[in-house]
PLY file of the C-alpha trace (Angstrom):
ply
format ascii 1.0
element vertex 88
property float x
property float y
property float z
element edge 87
property int vertex1
property int vertex2
end_header
-263.74 -129.57 67.45
-261.48 -126.28 67.01
-262.20 -122.75 67.95
-261.03 -120.18 65.57
-261.54 -116.44 65.58
-262.72 -115.48 62.30
-264.28 -111.88 61.07
-268.05 -111.51 61.35
-268.73 -110.03 57.67
-270.77 -112.79 56.66
-267.75 -114.77 55.23
-266.57 -116.46 58.22
-268.19 -119.69 57.23
-265.70 -119.54 54.44
-262.83 -118.15 56.29
-263.16 -120.82 59.12
-262.49 -123.47 56.42
-259.24 -121.36 54.49
-258.33 -120.89 58.48
-258.74 -124.51 59.56
-256.76 -125.64 55.71
-253.68 -123.49 55.75
-254.13 -122.61 52.26
-253.39 -119.16 52.15
-254.30 -119.65 48.19
-258.12 -120.11 48.78
-260.34 -116.96 49.25
-264.03 -117.34 50.13
-265.03 -115.61 46.72
-263.57 -118.84 44.86
-265.19 -121.32 47.46
-268.73 -119.07 47.64
-267.80 -119.74 43.32
-267.23 -123.48 44.42
-269.89 -123.96 46.16
-272.87 -122.05 43.89
-271.55 -124.87 41.01
-272.04 -127.39 42.92
-275.37 -126.08 44.06
-276.39 -126.13 40.55
-275.09 -129.29 39.70
-276.96 -130.54 42.47
-279.97 -128.88 42.75
-282.97 -131.24 42.34
-281.16 -133.20 45.23
-280.16 -129.94 47.41
-283.70 -129.25 47.55
-284.94 -132.95 47.85
-283.15 -132.92 50.46
-283.45 -129.33 52.22
-286.25 -127.08 50.99
-288.77 -127.94 54.18
-286.23 -126.93 56.12
-284.73 -123.66 54.60
-287.34 -122.67 51.36
-286.83 -123.20 47.83
-282.88 -123.73 46.51
-283.55 -121.50 43.90
-284.52 -118.22 46.34
-281.29 -118.86 48.41
-278.51 -118.92 45.34
-279.08 -115.01 44.62
-278.47 -114.89 48.81
-275.53 -116.88 47.93
-273.52 -114.92 45.14
-273.71 -111.72 47.21
-270.43 -111.76 48.47
-270.82 -110.80 52.56
-273.89 -112.74 52.70
-274.18 -114.95 55.31
-273.87 -118.48 54.90
-277.58 -121.39 55.66
-277.40 -125.15 55.38
-277.02 -125.25 52.02
-273.89 -123.64 51.89
-272.42 -125.75 54.55
-274.04 -129.07 53.06
-272.55 -128.12 49.92
-268.94 -126.64 51.11
-268.44 -130.22 52.58
-269.55 -132.24 48.89
-266.64 -129.61 47.44
-264.27 -129.89 49.99
-265.13 -133.56 50.79
-264.71 -133.55 53.81
-267.52 -133.16 57.15
-268.07 -130.08 58.67
-269.62 -129.99 61.50
0 1
1 2
2 3
3 4
4 5
5 6
6 7
7 8
8 9
9 10
10 11
11 12
12 13
13 14
14 15
15 16
16 17
17 18
18 19
19 20
20 21
21 22
22 23
23 24
24 25
25 26
26 27
27 28
28 29
29 30
30 31
31 32
32 33
33 34
34 35
35 36
36 37
37 38
38 39
39 40
40 41
41 42
42 43
43 44
44 45
45 46
46 47
47 48
48 49
49 50
50 51
51 52
52 53
53 54
54 55
55 56
56 57
57 58
58 59
59 60
60 61
61 62
62 63
63 64
64 65
65 66
66 67
67 68
68 69
69 70
70 71
71 72
72 73
73 74
74 75
75 76
76 77
77 78
78 79
79 80
80 81
81 82
82 83
83 84
84 85
85 86
86 87
């Protein structure tokens, strides 16, 4: 694990990924949109896997679409698939 410091503005998950990737061309908004696309495309999978923990995905997606909204389990799982890497 690598501790890093990022702004606690609600985009901290996305800012952490950008910081660790070293890709300054990435933005938190782009990662948020890519995450939403992943969740919409695989909604049944994510609902079956996480709904009993964090609630229905369709309600959470409204929050995910808002910039500066804090991330939850759905975002971490989806971002891991979007980036094709493990997030611990």
